[in-house]
C-alpha positions in Angstrom: -0.1 -0.5 0.0 1.4 3.5 -0.7 0.9 6.0 1.6 1.3 10.2 0.6 0.9 12.8 2.6 1.6 16.7 2.5 1.9 18.5 5.5 2.1 22.0 3.6 -0.5 24.3 5.3 -2.2 26.2 2.6 -5.3 28.9 2.7 -7.1 30.0 -0.3 -7.7 33.9 0.3 -10.3 35.1 -1.9 -9.8 38.9 -2.5 -13.0 40.2 -0.9 -11.5 38.4 2.3 -7.8 40.1 1.8 -9.2 43.4 1.1 -11.5 42.7 4.5 -8.5 41.8 6.7 -6.3 44.8 5.7 -9.6 47.4 6.6 -9.9 45.8 9.6 -5.7 45.8 10.6 -5.3 49.6 9.5 -1.7 49.5 9.4 -1.6 49.2 5.4 -3.9 51.0 2.3 -4.7 48.7 -0.3 -3.1 49.8 -3.7 -4.7 47.5 -6.2 -3.9 43.4 -7.0 -1.3 43.7 -10.7 -0.9 41.0 -12.9 2.0 39.0 -12.8 3.9 35.2 -13.9 6.3 33.4 -12.6 9.4 36.0 -11.7 8.4 39.0 -13.6 5.3 41.7 -12.6 3.7 44.1 -14.5 3.6 47.2 -12.4 1.2 49.1 -15.1 -1.3 45.9 -15.5 -4.3 46.4 -12.7 -6.1 43.1 -12.4 -9.2 44.7 -12.5 -8.9 46.0 -15.9 -7.1 42.5 -17.3 -8.8 40.6 -20.1 -7.7 37.5 -19.0 -6.3 37.3 -15.5 -3.8 35.1 -14.2 -3.5 33.0 -11.1 -0.1 34.6 -10.2 -0.6 37.8 -9.0 0.6 40.3 -6.6 -1.2 42.9 -4.0 -0.1 46.1 -4.0 -0.3 47.7 -0.1 1.9 50.7 1.6 2.1 50.9 5.6 -0.3 53.8 7.4 
């Protein structure tokens, strides 16, 4: 018998959930979601306006 185990804790965080956590924390200002790929992010491509959003993206925050 083959037994496979994974002990890595992963949690998917939805955009609404993440923005709520930022708002409740009050230490950061949400600036936007940006489109990106494995090792390259596009600071001029807002994810909200992307025609085909990727699964890899970056959140831009500013400390208050």
